[in-house]
N, C-alpha and C positions, 0 to 999 in steps of 0.2 A: 343303656349304652349309645356309649357316644357312636357319630355319624361316621364310616367307612376314611374320608375326609380328613376330618380330623385325625385318627390313628395313624392316616397316612406321612401324615406333616410330624405328626412324635415322631412314631418312626424311622424316616429320613433326618430332624435335631439326633434319634440315639444315636442313630451311627457313623453322624460323625464326634458326637462326642465315647461313643466307644475307637472311634476314630486317632484320637488327641487322649483318650486313656493308657492305651496301648501306647503308647511316640512317649508319656511320658515315661507309661512301664519299661518304660528299652532303653527308655534312652536313646532315641532313634531321629533326629534333624528330618531321614531323610523317607518315614516311612510312609509317607502318600506317596500310593503309587500313583505308575508313572497316568498321567490323564487333571483334571480340570478339572472333576466335578465337587471340591471342595469349596475351590477359585468361584464359584461359579455359583452354586449355594448361597458364599457370602454375600457377594454382588445385588442375589437379588433381594436378601431380607435388607441390606444393604441400598435403596434405588436411588443413591445422592452425593453417591459414593463412599468409600473407604481406603487407609491407607495400608499400602503394603506390612508396612508393620502388624498391622490391626488383622490384615488378612497372615501376615506368622503364629501373631501371638492367640488366635483361636484356631487355627487351626491346627496346631504345634507343630513346623513345618517350615524351618529353617530357613533364615531370608533371603542366599542364597538361594536355595530352591525356586521360592516363590516371583523373585525378580528372573531366571533361568523360563520360569511357565508365563510372568506377566511378557517379557518380551514376546515371549510365542503365542503369547494372546492376541499382542497390541502390531504384529505382524501380519497375521490372520487376518486382521481389525475387528476381534473380540473387540476389543477394549481399546476404554478413549482412557490417557494421564490428565490430567487439569490438576493445578494448582487452587489447591483450596483458598476460597475467600478468602474465610479467619483466620489463616495463616499460612501467609507465600512461600512460607518454606515449606510446605508441606505438599506434599500431591496425594491428588485423588483419582481412586481409584472408580472407575461406572462403564457398566457392560452399554454395549455400541446395539447396533438391530436387531445388525448378523452374533454378536452374540447370543442378546434373547432370546435371540432365533436359536441358537444351538444349544443355546441351555435351555428351551422347550422342545424340543426334540430328543433331548438325553432326561427331561421330565417324561414327556412322554412313558416312552422304553421301561424305565425306574416303575414306576404305573402301573404298566402293562407285568411289567416282572415279579412287580406287590399283587399286583389283581389275584395274578394265578395261584400266590403263597395265600392268602385271603381264603381265594375261596377251596384251594385243596384243606386248611388247617378249616378253618371254620373264623367265622366272624367275634367271634367268643372263645376262644381258643389265640386270640392273633392279641386279643384283647385280654387277656390273662401274663401275653405277651407281655405286652406293651408294660404293664404294671409289672410283671417281677421281673423285667430288666431294666426300671426305673432305680427298680429297691431296691435291688444290687447294684447299683452308679449310685447310689445315694450315703451305702453300708463304705460299699468301697471311697469315693470319698473319706465320706468322716474317721472313715481307717485313715487316709492319707493327713488327714489332718490334725490326726494326736501324734499320728508316727510325729509330726513337723512340731508338735509342740513337745518333746522330748527331748527332740536333739534341741532345742533352744537357748 
């Protein structure tokens, strides 16, 4: 059995993958709920920076929505934009200290809720949920790939 922290990370990854799949299924670029959880998650995963376009792609959210969210986060001092040193035509977005603190608070709140759910379910059921959810998503992706090939 894996440790709880490892399973929490898997769940968080699964949560955003489900959100992305739902957005793709509905073909809705605005499916991301109000808030910046997904952006914070991606920025935490990429401490050296990520482009707004990559954020848009990874979160399955339109570039306009990402741009508006980043603008709001920048005004609040949560992020900063810097020219990419490898490609001066691109901009990298990174978290500021204030942004990391805010992200830490959200992460703590999320983990408290998740601890509650794991406590209610039990570790064994939670691990089974993770396993089955990943299996479901794998099959869903396989099906989408199969459908893509039949439309070529």
